[in-house]
C-alpha positions as CSV (number, residue, x, y, z in Angstrom):
1,M,-7.4,0.6,2.9
2,T,-3.6,0.5,3.9
3,S,-3.2,-1.4,7.4
4,P,-1.8,0.9,10.2
5,S,1.1,-1.8,10.6
6,T,2.3,-1.0,7.0
7,V,2.5,2.7,7.7
8,P,5.5,4.3,9.3
9,I,4.7,5.3,12.9
10,T,5.7,8.9,12.5
11,A,3.4,9.3,9.4
12,I,0.6,7.8,11.5
13,Y,1.5,10.2,14.2
14,R,1.5,13.2,12.2
15,R,-1.8,12.2,10.5
16,V,-3.8,11.8,13.7
17,F,-2.3,15.1,15.0
18,E,-3.3,16.8,12.2
19,A,-6.9,15.6,12.6
20,M,-6.9,16.9,16.0
21,K,-5.5,20.3,15.2
22,S,-6.7,23.2,16.8
23,T,-10.0,24.2,15.3
24,N,-11.3,23.7,18.8
25,T,-9.1,26.4,20.3
26,H,-10.3,28.9,17.7
27,V,-10.2,32.6,19.3
28,P,-11.7,35.3,17.4
29,S,-9.4,37.5,15.8
30,Q,-8.7,40.9,17.5
31,S,-6.2,43.5,16.7
32,V,-3.9,44.7,19.6
33,L,-6.2,47.8,20.0
34,E,-9.4,45.8,20.1
35,E,-7.8,43.5,22.7
36,R,-6.5,46.3,24.9
37,F,-10.0,48.0,24.6
38,L,-11.8,44.7,25.9
39,I,-9.2,44.6,28.6
40,E,-9.9,48.1,29.6
41,R,-13.6,47.6,29.5
42,C,-13.3,44.5,31.7
43,M,-11.1,46.7,34.2
44,A,-14.0,49.1,34.3
45,N,-16.1,46.4,35.6
46,D,-18.1,46.2,32.4
47,K,-19.9,42.8,32.7
48,S,-20.8,42.6,29.1
49,A,-17.3,42.9,28.2
50,F,-16.1,40.1,30.5
51,R,-18.9,38.0,29.1
52,T,-17.3,38.8,25.7
53,L,-14.1,37.7,27.1
54,I,-15.4,34.4,28.5
55,D,-17.2,33.6,25.3
56,N,-14.0,34.2,23.3
57,Y,-11.8,31.7,25.3
58,K,-14.1,29.3,26.9
59,S,-13.8,26.8,24.1
60,M,-9.7,27.1,24.3
61,V,-9.8,26.8,28.0
62,F,-12.0,23.8,28.3
63,S,-10.2,21.9,25.4
64,L,-7.1,22.5,27.0
65,A,-8.2,21.5,30.7
66,V,-10.0,18.3,29.3
67,R,-6.9,17.2,27.4
68,M,-4.7,17.6,30.4
69,L,-7.1,15.9,32.8
70,G,-9.1,13.4,30.7
71,D,-12.2,14.2,32.5
72,R,-15.0,16.5,31.7
73,D,-16.3,17.3,35.1
74,A,-12.7,18.2,36.4
75,A,-12.0,20.3,33.2
76,E,-15.3,22.3,33.9
77,D,-14.2,22.9,37.5
78,V,-10.9,24.2,36.0
79,A,-12.5,26.3,33.4
80,Q,-14.5,28.1,35.9
81,D,-11.6,28.5,38.2
82,V,-9.5,30.0,35.3
83,F,-12.2,32.7,34.6
84,I,-12.3,33.6,38.3
85,R,-8.6,33.8,38.4
86,V,-8.8,36.0,35.2
87,Y,-11.2,38.5,36.7
88,K,-9.2,38.8,39.8
89,A,-5.9,39.0,38.2
90,L,-7.0,41.3,35.2
91,P,-6.1,44.5,36.9
92,A,-2.3,43.3,37.3
93,F,-2.1,42.0,33.7
94,E,0.8,44.0,32.2
95,Q,0.0,43.1,28.5
96,R,3.7,42.1,28.0
97,S,2.0,38.9,26.4
98,S,-1.1,38.6,24.3
99,L,-4.4,37.9,26.4
100,K,-4.4,34.7,24.8
101,T,-1.0,33.5,25.9
102,W,-1.7,34.8,29.5
103,I,-5.1,32.9,29.7
104,Y,-3.3,29.8,28.2
105,R,-0.7,30.1,31.0
106,I,-3.4,30.3,33.7
107,T,-5.3,27.4,32.4
108,M,-2.1,25.2,32.1
109,N,-1.1,26.0,35.8
110,L,-4.4,25.3,37.2
111,A,-4.8,22.1,35.2
112,M,-1.5,20.9,36.6
113,N,-2.2,21.7,40.0
114,Y,-5.5,20.2,39.7
115,R,-4.0,16.9,38.4
116,S,-1.7,16.7,41.3
117,R,-4.5,16.9,43.9
118,W,-6.8,14.7,41.5
119,R,-4.3,12.0,41.3
120,S,-3.6,11.9,45.1
121,R,-7.2,11.2,45.3
122,K,-6.8,8.3,42.6
123,R,-10.0,9.8,40.6
124,E,-8.3,9.7,37.4
125,K,-10.0,8.6,34.2
126,H,-9.9,9.3,30.8
127,V,-12.1,11.0,28.0
128,S,-11.6,10.4,24.5
129,I,-10.3,13.3,22.4
130,E,-13.2,12.8,20.0
131,H,-15.4,13.8,22.9
132,V,-13.6,17.1,23.2
133,P,-15.6,20.1,21.5
134,F,-13.8,20.9,18.3
135,N,-15.7,24.1,17.5
136,G,-18.8,22.1,16.8
137,K,-17.2,19.6,14.3
138,S,-17.4,15.8,14.7
139,L,-14.3,13.7,14.1
140,A,-15.4,12.8,10.7
141,D,-15.6,16.8,9.8
142,R,-11.9,17.2,11.1
143,L,-10.6,14.3,9.1
144,P,-8.2,15.1,5.8
145,H,-10.2,15.9,2.8
146,G,-11.2,12.7,1.2
147,A,-10.8,10.7,4.4
148,K,-14.6,10.5,5.1
149,N,-15.6,6.7,4.4
150,P,-16.6,4.4,7.4
151,E,-13.5,2.5,7.2
152,Q,-11.1,5.7,7.6
153,I,-13.4,7.2,10.1
154,A,-13.2,3.9,12.2
155,E,-9.4,3.9,11.7
156,H,-8.9,7.7,12.8
157,V,-11.4,7.1,15.8
158,E,-9.1,4.0,17.0
159,L,-6.1,5.8,16.4
160,T,-7.3,8.8,18.4
161,E,-8.3,6.7,21.5
162,H,-4.7,5.2,21.2
163,I,-3.0,8.7,21.3
164,Q,-5.4,9.7,24.0
165,E,-4.1,6.7,26.2
166,G,-0.7,7.4,25.4
167,L,-0.9,11.1,26.2
168,A,-2.4,9.9,29.5
169,K,0.8,8.0,30.2
170,L,3.1,10.7,29.5
171,P,5.0,12.7,32.3
172,P,2.9,15.9,32.7
173,V,5.8,18.2,31.5
174,F,6.1,16.3,28.1
175,K,2.2,16.0,27.9
176,A,2.0,19.7,28.3
177,A,4.5,20.4,25.8
178,V,3.1,17.9,23.1
179,I,-0.4,19.1,23.3
180,L,0.5,22.9,23.1
181,R,2.6,22.1,19.9
182,D,1.2,19.1,18.3
183,V,-2.7,19.6,19.1
184,D,-3.0,23.4,19.7
185,G,-0.3,24.2,16.9
186,L,1.4,26.9,19.2
187,S,4.9,28.5,18.4
188,Y,7.9,27.3,20.5
189,E,8.0,31.1,21.7
190,E,4.5,30.8,22.9
191,I,4.8,27.6,24.5
192,A,8.1,28.9,26.3
193,E,6.0,31.9,27.6
194,I,3.1,29.7,28.7
195,L,5.3,27.2,30.4
196,G,7.8,29.7,31.8
197,I,10.8,27.7,30.4
198,R,13.3,28.5,27.5
199,E,12.8,27.4,24.0
200,G,15.6,25.0,24.1
201,T,13.7,23.2,26.9
202,V,10.4,23.5,24.9
203,K,12.0,21.6,21.8
204,S,13.4,19.0,24.1
205,R,10.3,18.2,25.9
206,I,8.4,18.0,22.8
207,N,10.9,15.6,21.2
208,R,11.0,13.5,24.3
209,G,7.4,13.5,24.7
210,R,6.9,12.6,21.0
211,D,9.5,9.8,21.2
212,Q,7.8,8.3,24.2
213,L,4.4,8.7,22.7
214,K,5.4,6.7,19.5
215,S,6.8,3.9,21.8
216,L,3.7,3.7,23.3
217,L,1.8,3.4,19.9
218,A,4.4,0.8,18.8
219,P,2.6,-2.2,20.3
220,Y,-0.9,-1.2,18.8
221,L,0.9,-0.8,15.4
222,R,2.5,-4.3,15.5
223,M,-0.8,-5.8,16.4
224,A,-3.0,-3.9,13.9
C-alpha cells in the first residue's frame, strides 16, 4: 500500500471526500408537482404529510448538523428545532427555492446559532465522521470500489479522523462552504442560496477553506 506521505495532499483530500460524499443526505426524488402537493397537504395540517416530510429530510438535517457541531446530542437538538421551525414557517414558504434548499438553509442557520451559544459554554467536542449516518452504510461500504481490505479501511478511517479534526478548526463560514460543496456535493448556486451570499463569495470561501484544511493535514502527512 502506498504511504500517505508519498501521495499528493490534493489527491488524498479528494479521495477522502469522495468516500464521504452525500449518500447520507439522500432525499427521495420528487417532481415539482409532488413536492408542491406535499407542501399543500402539510399546510392543510395533514399530520401524515408532515411525517413524510420529516422522514424525507431527517437524515439530511441530522447529518449536516452533526458535521457542523461535532456532537450527536447537539445535532439531535438542532434537528428537532429545524422541524419545529419548518412546521411554523411552512405557510410563509414562497417556493422560490426547492424545499430541500429551504430546509438546508434553516438547518445551517440553526446549527451556526447553536454553535455560537455552545462555544460560549465551552462544551465543544468532536464526533468522527464515520459515526455520522450515511444512509445505513459503514465507512467500508462507502470506500471506492476495490478499497475494501483491512489496511485500506484503516487508512481511510485515520484520514477521515484527521479531516474531521481539520474541519473543526476551520472558521465556521469556511467550514460550512466546504461541507456543503465537498461532502454534500451541492452546486455553487445552491450553496449561495443556502448561505445567502453570492456565488463568487461561495467559491472564495470553498477555496480558502480547502487551502486551510490542506495546511492542517500537512503535518499528519509528513509524519505518516
